[in-house]
One Martini backbone bead per residue (centre of mass of N, CA, C, O) as a GRO file, in nm:
protein
  105
    1MET     BB    1   6.742   5.073  15.700
    2PHE     BB    2   6.430   4.922  15.601
    3ALA     BB    3   6.109   4.957  15.422
    4VAL     BB    4   5.770   4.846  15.360
    5ILE     BB    5   5.522   5.029  15.200
    6GLU     BB    6   5.172   5.142  15.195
    7THR     BB    7   5.041   5.343  14.915
    8GLY     BB    8   4.792   5.371  14.693
    9GLY     BB    9   4.813   5.043  14.633
   10LYS     BB   10   5.124   5.048  14.689
   11GLN     BB   11   5.469   4.947  14.695
   12TYR     BB   12   5.756   5.053  14.902
   13MET     BB   13   6.104   5.083  14.916
   14VAL     BB   14   6.264   5.228  15.208
   15ASN     BB   15   6.485   5.481  15.306
   16GLU     BB   16   6.664   5.697  15.453
   17GLY     BB   17   6.642   5.977  15.220
   18ASP     BB   18   6.435   5.909  15.033
   19GLU     BB   19   6.257   5.941  14.717
   20ILE     BB   20   5.907   5.943  14.640
   21ARG     BB   21   5.645   5.840  14.412
   22CYS     BB   22   5.309   5.892  14.481
   23GLU     BB   23   5.015   5.907  14.538
   24LYS     BB   24   4.807   6.134  14.618
   25ILE     BB   25   4.849   6.362  14.891
   26SER     BB   26   4.729   6.530  15.135
   27GLY     BB   27   4.887   6.839  15.133
   28GLY     BB   28   5.147   7.042  15.180
   29ARG     BB   29   5.427   7.188  15.146
   30GLY     BB   30   5.625   7.054  15.420
   31GLU     BB   31   5.459   6.837  15.524
   32GLU     BB   32   5.381   6.581  15.731
   33VAL     BB   33   5.415   6.221  15.693
   34ILE     BB   34   5.241   5.915  15.796
   35PHE     BB   35   5.330   5.578  15.776
   36ASP     BB   36   5.138   5.273  15.892
   37LYS     BB   37   5.178   5.070  15.642
   38ILE     BB   38   5.376   4.809  15.739
   39LEU     BB   39   5.524   4.511  15.607
   40LEU     BB   40   5.849   4.573  15.640
   41THR     BB   41   6.158   4.516  15.827
   42SER     BB   42   6.517   4.616  15.832
   43ASP     BB   43   6.858   4.619  16.004
   44GLY     BB   44   7.043   4.358  15.882
   45ASN     BB   45   6.961   4.123  16.100
   46GLU     BB   46   6.647   4.186  16.122
   47VAL     BB   47   6.328   4.051  16.024
   48LYS     BB   48   6.005   4.204  15.980
   49VAL     BB   49   5.677   4.059  15.947
   50GLY     BB   50   5.362   4.121  15.851
   51ARG     BB   51   4.996   4.041  15.943
   52PRO     BB   52   4.999   4.258  15.733
   53TYR     BB   53   5.093   4.449  15.969
   54LEU     BB   54   5.286   4.649  16.160
   55GLN     BB   55   5.349   4.719  16.478
   56ASN     BB   56   5.520   4.996  16.602
   57VAL     BB   57   5.547   5.120  16.300
   58LYS     BB   58   5.698   5.409  16.136
   59VAL     BB   59   5.688   5.655  15.865
   60ARG     BB   60   5.862   5.948  15.800
   61GLY     BB   61   5.763   6.240  15.609
   62ARG     BB   62   5.802   6.485  15.334
   63ILE     BB   63   5.665   6.718  15.138
   64ILE     BB   64   5.777   6.849  14.830
   65SER     BB   65   5.557   6.769  14.594
   66HIS     BB   66   5.340   6.831  14.324
   67GLY     BB   67   5.192   6.642  14.036
   68LYS     BB   68   5.224   6.534  13.696
   69GLY     BB   69   5.240   6.301  13.484
   70LYS     BB   70   5.253   6.139  13.217
   71LYS     BB   71   5.100   6.105  12.925
   72ILE     BB   72   4.824   5.902  12.839
   73ILE     BB   73   4.682   5.691  12.589
   74VAL     BB   74   4.338   5.606  12.521
   75PHE     BB   75   4.257   5.359  12.271
   76LYS     BB   76   3.959   5.286  12.102
   77TYR     BB   77   3.881   4.996  11.878
   78LYS     BB   78   3.664   4.899  11.601
   79ARG     BB   79   3.642   4.720  11.343
   80ARG     BB   80   3.406   4.812  11.098
   81LYS     BB   81   3.225   5.029  11.303
   82GLY     BB   82   3.325   5.333  11.368
   83TYR     BB   83   3.496   5.288  11.641
   84LYS     BB   84   3.638   5.566  11.832
   85ARG     BB   85   3.853   5.643  12.121
   86LYS     BB   86   4.009   5.937  12.271
   87ARG     BB   87   4.220   5.943  12.563
   88GLY     BB   88   4.353   6.124  12.834
   89HIS     BB   89   4.615   6.095  13.102
   90ARG     BB   90   4.706   6.240  13.431
   91GLN     BB   91   4.877   6.152  13.702
   92GLN     BB   92   4.883   6.213  14.027
   93PHE     BB   93   5.145   6.333  14.253
   94THR     BB   94   5.383   6.268  14.528
   95GLN     BB   95   5.666   6.404  14.674
   96VAL     BB   96   5.870   6.210  14.905
   97LYS     BB   97   6.062   6.242  15.200
   98ILE     BB   98   6.245   6.028  15.390
   99GLU     BB   99   6.335   6.058  15.736
  100GLU     BB  100   6.197   5.812  15.920
  101ILE     BB  101   6.233   5.506  16.109
  102VAL     BB  102   5.996   5.392  16.350
  103VAL     BB  103   6.069   5.192  16.644
  104ASN     BB  104   5.844   5.049  16.894
  105GLY     BB  105   5.988   4.769  17.040
   0.00000   0.00000   0.00000
């Protein structure tokens, strides 16, 4: 069984036991997270699609860790104007282990 969830403005296809890296979620290591914005579920035989979200379906996960991603460099430049700006950014993320996909009804 798998589900497509939405969190942090992005969509993730998850199975039970998967680990995903998503945008930072508040909560400490080991705390339970419940994703309720479920776009699609499938059990192998039947596919349910939400409009936009499914009711009575939740995905439970547990926070494994928090961290920062790889550094990206944002460089702005205009030729012949003497204008250049260099900025770096590291996006924060949360590592979540998906424990269970719960379908109520």
